[in-house]
All heavy atoms as TSV, in Angstrom:
chain	resi	resn	atom	element	x	y	z
A	1	MET	N	N	2.713	5.924	-7.420
A	1	MET	CA	C	2.221	4.680	-6.886
A	1	MET	C	C	0.839	4.872	-6.268
A	1	MET	O	O	0.008	3.992	-6.355
A	1	MET	CB	C	3.205	4.135	-5.854
A	1	MET	CG	C	2.957	2.719	-5.515
A	1	MET	SD	S	2.943	1.561	-6.895
A	1	MET	CE	C	4.591	1.666	-7.492
A	2	LEU	N	N	0.632	6.018	-5.653
A	2	LEU	CA	C	-0.678	6.302	-5.067
A	2	LEU	C	C	-1.750	6.263	-6.150
A	2	LEU	O	O	-2.835	5.721	-5.937
A	2	LEU	CB	C	-0.654	7.649	-4.348
A	2	LEU	CG	C	-1.875	8.005	-3.524
A	2	LEU	CD1	C	-2.179	6.938	-2.478
A	2	LEU	CD2	C	-1.662	9.349	-2.846
A	3	ASN	N	N	-1.462	6.803	-7.330
A	3	ASN	CA	C	-2.415	6.757	-8.436
A	3	ASN	C	C	-2.720	5.323	-8.841
A	3	ASN	O	O	-3.859	5.001	-9.177
A	3	ASN	CB	C	-1.897	7.548	-9.637
A	3	ASN	CG	C	-2.006	9.033	-9.427
A	3	ASN	OD1	O	-2.834	9.504	-8.662
A	3	ASN	ND2	N	-1.161	9.778	-10.102
A	4	THR	N	N	-1.733	4.458	-8.803
A	4	THR	CA	C	-1.940	3.050	-9.132
A	4	THR	C	C	-2.937	2.424	-8.166
A	4	THR	O	O	-3.840	1.690	-8.578
A	4	THR	CB	C	-0.601	2.276	-9.078
A	4	THR	OG1	O	0.288	2.860	-10.031
A	4	THR	CG2	C	-0.786	0.806	-9.370
A	5	LEU	N	N	-2.795	2.723	-6.883
A	5	LEU	CA	C	-3.718	2.189	-5.884
A	5	LEU	C	C	-5.125	2.761	-6.058
A	5	LEU	O	O	-6.111	2.041	-5.943
A	5	LEU	CB	C	-3.200	2.485	-4.477
A	5	LEU	CG	C	-2.010	1.647	-4.037
A	5	LEU	CD1	C	-1.396	2.222	-2.773
A	5	LEU	CD2	C	-2.434	0.214	-3.817
A	6	ILE	N	N	-5.219	4.039	-6.352
A	6	ILE	CA	C	-6.528	4.659	-6.550
A	6	ILE	C	C	-7.186	4.095	-7.807
A	6	ILE	O	O	-8.382	3.789	-7.812
A	6	ILE	CB	C	-6.401	6.195	-6.614
A	6	ILE	CG1	C	-6.010	6.724	-5.225
A	6	ILE	CG2	C	-7.695	6.837	-7.094
A	6	ILE	CD1	C	-5.637	8.186	-5.188
A	7	ASP	N	N	-6.413	3.931	-8.877
A	7	ASP	CA	C	-6.948	3.369	-10.114
A	7	ASP	C	C	-7.455	1.947	-9.919
A	7	ASP	O	O	-8.367	1.510	-10.622
A	7	ASP	CB	C	-5.889	3.389	-11.222
A	7	ASP	CG	C	-5.586	4.791	-11.726
A	7	ASP	OD1	O	-6.369	5.723	-11.438
A	7	ASP	OD2	O	-4.543	4.959	-12.398
A	8	ALA	N	N	-6.881	1.220	-8.963
A	8	ALA	CA	C	-7.305	-0.155	-8.687
A	8	ALA	C	C	-8.693	-0.193	-8.055
A	8	ALA	O	O	-9.350	-1.230	-8.048
A	8	ALA	CB	C	-6.294	-0.849	-7.782
A	9	GLY	N	N	-9.155	0.925	-7.525
A	9	GLY	CA	C	-10.500	1.020	-6.963
A	9	GLY	C	C	-10.585	0.597	-5.519
A	9	GLY	O	O	-9.585	0.238	-4.899
A	10	PRO	N	N	-11.813	0.632	-4.971
A	10	PRO	CA	C	-12.017	0.336	-3.549
A	10	PRO	C	C	-11.526	-1.044	-3.119
A	10	PRO	O	O	-11.083	-1.222	-2.004
A	10	PRO	CB	C	-13.532	0.452	-3.366
A	10	PRO	CG	C	-13.971	1.358	-4.456
A	10	PRO	CD	C	-13.036	1.081	-5.614
A	11	ALA	N	N	-11.599	-2.017	-3.994
A	11	ALA	CA	C	-11.113	-3.356	-3.643
A	11	ALA	C	C	-9.592	-3.370	-3.619
A	11	ALA	O	O	-8.986	-4.217	-2.982
A	11	ALA	CB	C	-11.635	-4.391	-4.623
A	12	GLY	N	N	-8.985	-2.416	-4.297
A	12	GLY	CA	C	-7.531	-2.289	-4.283
A	12	GLY	C	C	-6.821	-3.422	-4.981
A	12	GLY	O	O	-7.418	-4.253	-5.654
A	13	ILE	N	N	-5.538	-3.443	-4.826
A	13	ILE	CA	C	-4.706	-4.515	-5.363
A	13	ILE	C	C	-4.881	-5.711	-4.438
A	13	ILE	O	O	-4.835	-5.563	-3.218
A	13	ILE	CB	C	-3.237	-4.062	-5.432
A	13	ILE	CG1	C	-3.115	-2.933	-6.459
A	13	ILE	CG2	C	-2.312	-5.221	-5.747
A	13	ILE	CD1	C	-1.743	-2.314	-6.533
A	14	GLU	N	N	-5.095	-6.877	-4.994
A	14	GLU	CA	C	-5.347	-8.065	-4.175
A	14	GLU	C	C	-4.258	-8.246	-3.127
A	14	GLU	O	O	-3.069	-8.273	-3.442
A	14	GLU	CB	C	-5.414	-9.314	-5.049
A	14	GLU	CG	C	-5.810	-10.542	-4.268
A	14	GLU	CD	C	-5.998	-11.762	-5.148
A	14	GLU	OE1	O	-6.235	-11.595	-6.353
A	14	GLU	OE2	O	-5.896	-12.859	-4.607
A	15	GLY	N	N	-4.662	-8.294	-1.883
A	15	GLY	CA	C	-3.717	-8.447	-0.778
A	15	GLY	C	C	-3.076	-7.144	-0.344
A	15	GLY	O	O	-2.256	-7.119	0.553
A	16	GLY	N	N	-3.455	-6.026	-0.971
A	16	GLY	CA	C	-2.888	-4.731	-0.617
A	16	GLY	C	C	-1.512	-4.523	-1.229
A	16	GLY	O	O	-0.945	-5.408	-1.863
A	17	MET	N	N	-0.986	-3.350	-1.055
A	17	MET	CA	C	0.339	-3.006	-1.584
A	17	MET	C	C	1.385	-3.388	-0.546
A	17	MET	O	O	1.346	-2.912	0.574
A	17	MET	CB	C	0.419	-1.511	-1.880
A	17	MET	CG	C	1.761	-1.058	-2.402
A	17	MET	SD	S	2.265	-1.810	-3.949
A	17	MET	CE	C	1.134	-1.025	-5.081
A	18	SER	N	N	2.273	-4.243	-0.932
A	18	SER	CA	C	3.380	-4.635	-0.049
A	18	SER	C	C	4.664	-4.016	-0.593
A	18	SER	O	O	4.697	-3.503	-1.715
A	18	SER	CB	C	3.518	-6.153	-0.025
A	18	SER	OG	O	3.904	-6.625	-1.304
A	19	THR	N	N	5.707	-4.087	0.184
A	19	THR	CA	C	6.995	-3.585	-0.272
A	19	THR	C	C	7.435	-4.321	-1.529
A	19	THR	O	O	7.908	-3.717	-2.484
A	19	THR	CB	C	8.058	-3.742	0.833
A	19	THR	OG1	O	7.607	-3.063	2.007
A	19	THR	CG2	C	9.399	-3.168	0.412
A	20	ARG	N	N	7.238	-5.610	-1.556
A	20	ARG	CA	C	7.642	-6.414	-2.718
A	20	ARG	C	C	6.859	-6.011	-3.972
A	20	ARG	O	O	7.426	-5.865	-5.052
A	20	ARG	CB	C	7.438	-7.895	-2.439
A	20	ARG	CG	C	7.867	-8.762	-3.622
A	20	ARG	CD	C	7.911	-10.180	-3.224
A	20	ARG	NE	N	8.995	-10.297	-2.236
A	20	ARG	CZ	C	9.691	-11.375	-2.028
A	20	ARG	NH1	N	9.431	-12.451	-2.709
A	20	ARG	NH2	N	10.639	-11.409	-1.142
A	21	LYS	N	N	5.539	-5.818	-3.839
A	21	LYS	CA	C	4.731	-5.404	-4.989
A	21	LYS	C	C	5.149	-4.013	-5.451
A	21	LYS	O	O	5.210	-3.734	-6.646
A	21	LYS	CB	C	3.246	-5.408	-4.637
A	21	LYS	CG	C	2.664	-6.794	-4.493
A	21	LYS	CD	C	1.208	-6.719	-4.125
A	21	LYS	CE	C	0.648	-8.098	-3.806
A	21	LYS	NZ	N	-0.753	-8.030	-3.389
A	22	TYR	N	N	5.431	-3.129	-4.492
A	22	TYR	CA	C	5.869	-1.772	-4.820
A	22	TYR	C	C	7.167	-1.825	-5.621
A	22	TYR	O	O	7.328	-1.122	-6.612
A	22	TYR	CB	C	6.063	-0.978	-3.536
A	22	TYR	CG	C	6.232	0.518	-3.732
A	22	TYR	CD1	C	5.212	1.387	-3.382
A	22	TYR	CD2	C	7.394	1.061	-4.233
A	22	TYR	CE1	C	5.349	2.758	-3.539
A	22	TYR	CE2	C	7.549	2.422	-4.397
A	22	TYR	CZ	C	6.528	3.266	-4.046
A	22	TYR	OH	O	6.670	4.625	-4.207
A	23	GLU	N	N	8.087	-2.684	-5.188
A	23	GLU	CA	C	9.363	-2.856	-5.896
A	23	GLU	C	C	9.130	-3.235	-7.354
A	23	GLU	O	O	9.746	-2.672	-8.256
A	23	GLU	CB	C	10.162	-4.012	-5.293
A	23	GLU	CG	C	10.978	-3.720	-4.097
A	23	GLU	CD	C	11.710	-4.986	-3.687
A	23	GLU	OE1	O	12.786	-5.251	-4.263
A	23	GLU	OE2	O	11.200	-5.708	-2.814
A	24	GLN	N	N	8.254	-4.201	-7.566
A	24	GLN	CA	C	8.015	-4.718	-8.906
A	24	GLN	C	C	7.286	-3.704	-9.781
A	24	GLN	O	O	7.683	-3.480	-10.923
A	24	GLN	CB	C	7.231	-6.023	-8.834
A	24	GLN	CG	C	8.018	-7.141	-8.194
A	24	GLN	CD	C	7.182	-8.366	-7.901
A	24	GLN	OE1	O	5.956	-8.325	-7.940
A	24	GLN	NE2	N	7.853	-9.464	-7.588
A	25	ILE	N	N	6.230	-3.096	-9.255
A	25	ILE	CA	C	5.443	-2.142	-10.035
A	25	ILE	C	C	6.235	-0.864	-10.286
A	25	ILE	O	O	6.235	-0.335	-11.398
A	25	ILE	CB	C	4.115	-1.824	-9.333
A	25	ILE	CG1	C	3.232	-3.077	-9.282
A	25	ILE	CG2	C	3.385	-0.686	-10.031
A	25	ILE	CD1	C	2.012	-2.946	-8.395
A	26	GLY	N	N	6.915	-0.375	-9.250
A	26	GLY	CA	C	7.657	0.872	-9.366
A	26	GLY	C	C	9.062	0.724	-9.910
A	26	GLY	O	O	9.751	1.715	-10.135
A	27	GLU	N	N	9.476	-0.538	-10.129
A	27	GLU	CA	C	10.822	-0.822	-10.609
A	27	GLU	C	C	11.871	-0.053	-9.799
A	27	GLU	O	O	12.677	0.719	-10.328
A	27	GLU	CB	C	10.942	-0.502	-12.097
A	27	GLU	CG	C	10.030	-1.345	-12.945
A	27	GLU	CD	C	10.101	-1.038	-14.424
A	27	GLU	OE1	O	10.885	-0.162	-14.832
A	27	GLU	OE2	O	9.358	-1.681	-15.175
A	28	THR	N	N	11.832	-0.279	-8.498
A	28	THR	CA	C	12.719	0.421	-7.577
A	28	THR	C	C	13.340	-0.578	-6.600
A	28	THR	O	O	12.983	-1.748	-6.594
A	28	THR	CB	C	11.931	1.530	-6.834
A	28	THR	OG1	O	12.824	2.305	-6.076
A	28	THR	CG2	C	10.849	0.964	-5.946
A	29	SER	N	N	14.229	-0.103	-5.771
A	29	SER	CA	C	14.861	-0.978	-4.782
A	29	SER	C	C	13.923	-1.216	-3.607
A	29	SER	O	O	12.967	-0.472	-3.390
A	29	SER	CB	C	16.158	-0.352	-4.270
A	29	SER	OG	O	15.856	0.784	-3.469
A	30	ARG	N	N	14.218	-2.242	-2.845
A	30	ARG	CA	C	13.419	-2.548	-1.658
A	30	ARG	C	C	13.489	-1.404	-0.648
A	30	ARG	O	O	12.488	-1.035	-0.046
A	30	ARG	CB	C	13.889	-3.837	-1.010
A	30	ARG	CG	C	13.083	-4.167	0.252
A	30	ARG	CD	C	13.177	-5.587	0.639
A	30	ARG	NE	N	12.535	-6.350	-0.427
A	30	ARG	CZ	C	12.543	-7.667	-0.479
A	30	ARG	NH1	N	13.134	-8.356	0.438
A	30	ARG	NH2	N	11.959	-8.302	-1.470
A	31	ALA	N	N	14.667	-0.809	-0.480
A	31	ALA	CA	C	14.826	0.301	0.467
A	31	ALA	C	C	13.968	1.492	0.057
A	31	ALA	O	O	13.295	2.103	0.893
A	31	ALA	CB	C	16.289	0.709	0.555
A	32	THR	N	N	13.963	1.824	-1.225
A	32	THR	CA	C	13.162	2.944	-1.710
A	32	THR	C	C	11.680	2.643	-1.556
A	32	THR	O	O	10.902	3.494	-1.112
A	32	THR	CB	C	13.492	3.253	-3.186
A	32	THR	OG1	O	14.867	3.642	-3.262
A	32	THR	CG2	C	12.616	4.360	-3.736
A	33	ALA	N	N	11.278	1.433	-1.904
A	33	ALA	CA	C	9.872	1.044	-1.777
A	33	ALA	C	C	9.409	1.164	-0.325
A	33	ALA	O	O	8.360	1.748	-0.043
A	33	ALA	CB	C	9.678	-0.385	-2.279
A	34	SER	N	N	10.191	0.639	0.589
A	34	SER	CA	C	9.847	0.700	2.008
A	34	SER	C	C	9.761	2.136	2.499
A	34	SER	O	O	8.800	2.532	3.167
A	34	SER	CB	C	10.886	-0.076	2.817
A	34	SER	OG	O	10.588	-0.009	4.183
A	35	ARG	N	N	10.757	2.936	2.154
A	35	ARG	CA	C	10.796	4.333	2.579
A	35	ARG	C	C	9.589	5.110	2.039
A	35	ARG	O	O	8.930	5.849	2.765
A	35	ARG	CB	C	12.098	4.982	2.113
A	35	ARG	CG	C	12.238	6.433	2.527
A	35	ARG	CD	C	13.560	7.060	2.092
A	35	ARG	NE	N	13.759	6.988	0.651
A	35	ARG	CZ	C	14.660	6.230	0.033
A	35	ARG	NH1	N	15.468	5.452	0.736
A	35	ARG	NH2	N	14.784	6.231	-1.267
A	36	GLU	N	N	9.251	4.914	0.773
A	36	GLU	CA	C	8.146	5.650	0.173
A	36	GLU	C	C	6.801	5.210	0.749
A	36	GLU	O	O	5.922	6.038	0.964
A	36	GLU	CB	C	8.183	5.521	-1.343
A	36	GLU	CG	C	9.354	6.296	-1.924
A	36	GLU	CD	C	9.437	6.259	-3.440
A	36	GLU	OE1	O	8.539	5.683	-4.093
A	36	GLU	OE2	O	10.409	6.824	-3.962
A	37	LEU	N	N	6.635	3.929	1.021
A	37	LEU	CA	C	5.395	3.468	1.651
A	37	LEU	C	C	5.230	4.079	3.039
A	37	LEU	O	O	4.143	4.526	3.412
A	37	LEU	CB	C	5.364	1.939	1.721
A	37	LEU	CG	C	5.080	1.228	0.400
A	37	LEU	CD1	C	5.375	-0.255	0.519
A	37	LEU	CD2	C	3.645	1.472	-0.046
A	38	LEU	N	N	6.320	4.119	3.802
A	38	LEU	CA	C	6.266	4.725	5.134
A	38	LEU	C	C	5.968	6.224	5.057
A	38	LEU	O	O	5.206	6.755	5.879
A	38	LEU	CB	C	7.570	4.479	5.885
A	38	LEU	CG	C	7.806	3.038	6.329
A	38	LEU	CD1	C	9.218	2.877	6.875
A	38	LEU	CD2	C	6.776	2.596	7.341
A	39	GLU	N	N	6.528	6.899	4.060
A	39	GLU	CA	C	6.263	8.326	3.886
A	39	GLU	C	C	4.797	8.573	3.520
A	39	GLU	O	O	4.169	9.489	4.053
A	39	GLU	CB	C	7.173	8.915	2.804
A	39	GLU	CG	C	8.611	9.069	3.243
A	39	GLU	CD	C	9.538	9.534	2.131
A	39	GLU	OE1	O	9.064	9.807	0.999
A	39	GLU	OE2	O	10.749	9.624	2.383
A	40	LEU	N	N	4.248	7.754	2.626
A	40	LEU	CA	C	2.841	7.900	2.251
A	40	LEU	C	C	1.923	7.614	3.434
A	40	LEU	O	O	0.888	8.262	3.598
A	40	LEU	CB	C	2.506	6.991	1.065
A	40	LEU	CG	C	3.071	7.439	-0.279
A	40	LEU	CD1	C	2.911	6.335	-1.322
A	40	LEU	CD2	C	2.402	8.728	-0.741
A	41	GLU	N	N	2.319	6.674	4.278
A	41	GLU	CA	C	1.535	6.402	5.487
A	41	GLU	C	C	1.608	7.605	6.431
A	41	GLU	O	O	0.591	8.041	6.978
A	41	GLU	CB	C	2.042	5.152	6.192
A	41	GLU	CG	C	1.250	4.849	7.451
A	41	GLU	CD	C	1.854	3.745	8.289
A	41	GLU	OE1	O	3.004	3.344	8.068
A	41	GLU	OE2	O	1.145	3.286	9.202
A	42	ALA	N	N	2.793	8.156	6.633
A	42	ALA	CA	C	2.968	9.310	7.525
A	42	ALA	C	C	2.178	10.528	7.035
A	42	ALA	O	O	1.690	11.320	7.842
A	42	ALA	CB	C	4.450	9.651	7.649
A	43	LEU	N	N	2.044	10.658	5.726
A	43	LEU	CA	C	1.276	11.769	5.161
A	43	LEU	C	C	-0.234	11.534	5.244
A	43	LEU	O	O	-1.017	12.422	4.930
A	43	LEU	CB	C	1.674	11.985	3.694
A	43	LEU	CG	C	3.068	12.549	3.459
A	43	LEU	CD1	C	3.427	12.468	1.977
A	43	LEU	CD2	C	3.140	13.983	3.956
A	44	GLY	N	N	-0.636	10.324	5.650
A	44	GLY	CA	C	-2.053	10.012	5.774
A	44	GLY	C	C	-2.681	9.534	4.476
A	44	GLY	O	O	-3.903	9.435	4.385
A	45	CYS	N	N	-1.862	9.204	3.489
A	45	CYS	CA	C	-2.370	8.740	2.204
A	45	CYS	C	C	-2.666	7.241	2.209
A	45	CYS	O	O	-3.512	6.771	1.454
A	45	CYS	CB	C	-1.365	9.032	1.092
A	45	CYS	SG	S	-1.025	10.780	0.866
A	46	LEU	N	N	-1.957	6.504	3.049
A	46	LEU	CA	C	-2.113	5.056	3.130
A	46	LEU	C	C	-2.381	4.622	4.561
A	46	LEU	O	O	-1.973	5.297	5.504
A	46	LEU	CB	C	-0.844	4.341	2.640
A	46	LEU	CG	C	-0.415	4.546	1.197
A	46	LEU	CD1	C	0.882	3.783	0.929
A	46	LEU	CD2	C	-1.491	4.113	0.237
A	47	ARG	N	N	-3.046	3.478	4.691
A	47	ARG	CA	C	-3.239	2.828	5.989
A	47	ARG	C	C	-2.476	1.513	5.967
A	47	ARG	O	O	-2.497	0.791	4.980
A	47	ARG	CB	C	-4.716	2.536	6.238
A	47	ARG	CG	C	-5.534	3.753	6.476
A	47	ARG	CD	C	-6.957	3.373	6.858
A	47	ARG	NE	N	-7.764	4.571	6.914
A	47	ARG	CZ	C	-8.941	4.721	6.320
A	47	ARG	NH1	N	-9.458	3.732	5.624
A	47	ARG	NH2	N	-9.594	5.851	6.405
A	48	ARG	N	N	-1.843	1.205	7.091
A	48	ARG	CA	C	-1.066	-0.035	7.197
A	48	ARG	C	C	-1.924	-1.105	7.848
A	48	ARG	O	O	-2.631	-0.865	8.820
A	48	ARG	CB	C	0.175	0.195	8.035
A	48	ARG	CG	C	1.026	-1.043	8.148
A	48	ARG	CD	C	2.222	-0.948	9.035
A	48	ARG	NE	N	2.549	0.392	9.487
A	48	ARG	CZ	C	3.675	0.714	10.068
A	48	ARG	NH1	N	4.587	-0.194	10.266
A	48	ARG	NH2	N	3.889	1.931	10.477
A	49	PHE	N	N	-1.820	-2.329	7.307
A	49	PHE	CA	C	-2.496	-3.493	7.869
A	49	PHE	C	C	-1.455	-4.580	8.052
A	49	PHE	O	O	-0.536	-4.706	7.246
A	49	PHE	CB	C	-3.603	-3.996	6.920
A	49	PHE	CG	C	-4.715	-2.999	6.733
A	49	PHE	CD1	C	-4.674	-2.072	5.716
A	49	PHE	CD2	C	-5.790	-2.978	7.600
A	49	PHE	CE1	C	-5.687	-1.145	5.538
A	49	PHE	CE2	C	-6.817	-2.055	7.444
A	49	PHE	CZ	C	-6.761	-1.138	6.402
A	50	GLY	N	N	-1.588	-5.360	9.109
A	50	GLY	CA	C	-0.641	-6.430	9.371
A	50	GLY	C	C	0.637	-5.911	10.000
A	50	GLY	O	O	0.752	-4.737	10.344
A	51	ALA	N	N	1.597	-6.809	10.132
A	51	ALA	CA	C	2.886	-6.453	10.733
A	51	ALA	C	C	3.967	-7.369	10.181
A	51	ALA	O	O	3.687	-8.458	9.675
A	51	ALA	CB	C	2.807	-6.593	12.250
A	52	GLY	N	N	5.185	-6.913	10.279
A	52	GLY	CA	C	6.320	-7.711	9.827
A	52	GLY	C	C	6.240	-8.023	8.348
A	52	GLY	O	O	5.942	-7.157	7.533
A	53	ARG	N	N	6.466	-9.275	8.013
A	53	ARG	CA	C	6.445	-9.687	6.612
A	53	ARG	C	C	5.048	-9.676	6.021
A	53	ARG	O	O	4.886	-9.769	4.804
A	53	ARG	CB	C	7.059	-11.078	6.481
A	53	ARG	CG	C	8.553	-11.051	6.788
A	53	ARG	CD	C	9.181	-12.398	6.731
A	53	ARG	NE	N	8.977	-13.027	5.420
A	53	ARG	CZ	C	9.388	-14.220	5.120
A	53	ARG	NH1	N	10.018	-14.944	6.010
A	53	ARG	NH2	N	9.176	-14.722	3.926
A	54	SER	N	N	4.015	-9.563	6.855
A	54	SER	CA	C	2.631	-9.537	6.388
A	54	SER	C	C	2.089	-8.117	6.250
A	54	SER	O	O	0.902	-7.928	6.050
A	54	SER	CB	C	1.737	-10.319	7.358
A	54	SER	OG	O	2.130	-11.665	7.406
A	55	THR	N	N	2.938	-7.117	6.364
A	55	THR	CA	C	2.503	-5.730	6.271
A	55	THR	C	C	2.076	-5.403	4.848
A	55	THR	O	O	2.760	-5.745	3.891
A	55	THR	CB	C	3.631	-4.764	6.684
A	55	THR	OG1	O	4.022	-5.067	8.019
A	55	THR	CG2	C	3.182	-3.320	6.614
A	56	HIS	N	N	0.912	-4.769	4.731
A	56	HIS	CA	C	0.445	-4.287	3.443
A	56	HIS	C	C	-0.297	-2.976	3.655
A	56	HIS	O	O	-0.668	-2.638	4.773
A	56	HIS	CB	C	-0.424	-5.332	2.738
A	56	HIS	CG	C	-1.640	-5.733	3.510
A	56	HIS	ND1	N	-1.599	-6.657	4.523
A	56	HIS	CD2	C	-2.920	-5.321	3.437
A	56	HIS	CE1	C	-2.816	-6.801	5.035
A	56	HIS	NE2	N	-3.629	-5.998	4.391
A	57	TYR	N	N	-0.491	-2.241	2.596
A	57	TYR	CA	C	-1.059	-0.896	2.677
A	57	TYR	C	C	-2.232	-0.771	1.729
A	57	TYR	O	O	-2.272	-1.393	0.665
A	57	TYR	CB	C	-0.004	0.151	2.289
A	57	TYR	CG	C	1.205	0.147	3.185
A	57	TYR	CD1	C	2.244	-0.737	2.974
A	57	TYR	CD2	C	1.299	1.024	4.261
A	57	TYR	CE1	C	3.357	-0.752	3.802
A	57	TYR	CE2	C	2.411	1.011	5.097
A	57	TYR	CZ	C	3.428	0.124	4.853
A	57	TYR	OH	O	4.529	0.106	5.669
A	58	GLN	N	N	-3.195	0.070	2.120
A	58	GLN	CA	C	-4.352	0.410	1.290
A	58	GLN	C	C	-4.524	1.916	1.323
A	58	GLN	O	O	-4.063	2.584	2.255
A	58	GLN	CB	C	-5.629	-0.258	1.825
A	58	GLN	CG	C	-5.626	-1.763	1.758
A	58	GLN	CD	C	-5.844	-2.293	0.351
A	58	GLN	OE1	O	-6.158	-1.559	-0.579
A	58	GLN	NE2	N	-5.647	-3.587	0.189
A	59	VAL	N	N	-5.206	2.453	0.319
A	59	VAL	CA	C	-5.487	3.889	0.275
A	59	VAL	C	C	-6.314	4.271	1.494
A	59	VAL	O	O	-7.229	3.552	1.885
A	59	VAL	CB	C	-6.249	4.249	-1.021
A	59	VAL	CG1	C	-6.579	5.725	-1.052
A	59	VAL	CG2	C	-5.425	3.869	-2.238
A	60	ALA	N	N	-5.994	5.395	2.107
A	60	ALA	CA	C	-6.671	5.841	3.337
A	60	ALA	C	C	-7.945	6.600	2.999
A	60	ALA	O	O	-8.096	7.792	3.279
A	60	ALA	CB	C	-5.737	6.698	4.171
A	61	ILE	N	N	-8.878	5.903	2.386
A	61	ILE	CA	C	-10.207	6.452	2.087
A	61	ILE	C	C	-11.219	5.532	2.759
A	61	ILE	O	O	-11.147	4.316	2.589
A	61	ILE	CB	C	-10.462	6.506	0.568
A	61	ILE	CG1	C	-9.463	7.438	-0.119
A	61	ILE	CG2	C	-11.896	6.950	0.275
A	61	ILE	CD1	C	-9.554	7.466	-1.626
A	62	ASP	N	N	-12.128	6.102	3.528
A	62	ASP	CA	C	-13.126	5.286	4.218
A	62	ASP	C	C	-13.871	4.387	3.221
A	62	ASP	O	O	-14.283	4.836	2.156
A	62	ASP	CB	C	-14.130	6.159	4.975
A	62	ASP	CG	C	-13.508	6.841	6.177
A	62	ASP	OD1	O	-12.481	6.332	6.670
A	62	ASP	OD2	O	-14.053	7.867	6.615
A	63	GLY	N	N	-14.015	3.128	3.595
A	63	GLY	CA	C	-14.688	2.159	2.749
A	63	GLY	C	C	-13.772	1.447	1.770
A	63	GLY	O	O	-14.199	0.541	1.080
A	64	TRP	N	N	-12.511	1.851	1.676
A	64	TRP	CA	C	-11.547	1.212	0.789
A	64	TRP	C	C	-10.687	0.279	1.629
A	64	TRP	O	O	-10.458	0.508	2.798
A	64	TRP	CB	C	-10.660	2.244	0.121
A	64	TRP	CG	C	-11.336	3.009	-0.976
A	64	TRP	CD1	C	-12.608	3.494	-0.952
A	64	TRP	CD2	C	-10.801	3.387	-2.224
A	64	TRP	NE1	N	-12.873	4.142	-2.108
A	64	TRP	CE2	C	-11.787	4.106	-2.914
A	64	TRP	CE3	C	-9.567	3.206	-2.820
A	64	TRP	CZ2	C	-11.586	4.617	-4.184
A	64	TRP	CZ3	C	-9.377	3.726	-4.087
A	64	TRP	CH2	C	-10.373	4.421	-4.756
A	65	GLY	N	N	-10.219	-0.768	1.003
A	65	GLY	CA	C	-9.331	-1.686	1.686
A	65	GLY	C	C	-10.039	-2.954	2.100
A	65	GLY	O	O	-11.160	-3.228	1.667
A	66	PRO	N	N	-9.411	-3.733	2.943
A	66	PRO	CA	C	-9.974	-5.026	3.330
A	66	PRO	C	C	-11.242	-4.867	4.152
A	66	PRO	O	O	-11.410	-3.888	4.878
A	66	PRO	CB	C	-8.860	-5.677	4.160
A	66	PRO	CG	C	-8.007	-4.557	4.624
A	66	PRO	CD	C	-8.138	-3.472	3.601
A	67	ALA	N	N	-12.135	-5.828	3.961
A	67	ALA	CA	C	-13.386	-5.832	4.742
A	67	ALA	C	C	-13.064	-6.159	6.188
A	67	ALA	O	O	-12.177	-6.964	6.468
A	67	ALA	CB	C	-14.356	-6.855	4.172
A	68	PRO	N	N	-13.780	-5.522	7.127
A	68	PRO	CA	C	-13.545	-5.840	8.542
A	68	PRO	C	C	-13.822	-7.308	8.829
A	68	PRO	O	O	-14.733	-7.888	8.266
A	68	PRO	CB	C	-14.520	-4.936	9.298
A	68	PRO	CG	C	-15.166	-4.054	8.296
A	68	PRO	CD	C	-14.804	-4.551	6.927
A	69	ALA	N	N	-13.044	-7.902	9.695
A	69	ALA	CA	C	-13.199	-9.329	10.022
A	69	ALA	C	C	-14.336	-9.536	10.983
A	69	ALA	O	O	-14.753	-8.744	11.709
A	69	ALA	CB	C	-11.917	-9.851	10.620
């Protein structure tokens, strides 16, 4: 999944990677998608934006992800 995000480039997947998008792209369960996203964040591969149902992730590379508000 990390390769999918990197292949999407600095603009990333529109709206970032959410648990729901991970489920669909990775063809996995919601529990697995959530667990793997949290693991990638803990490893420093992803950055989390938002909270609750609005949580989404971007690759943890400077200059990648949403533009600052």
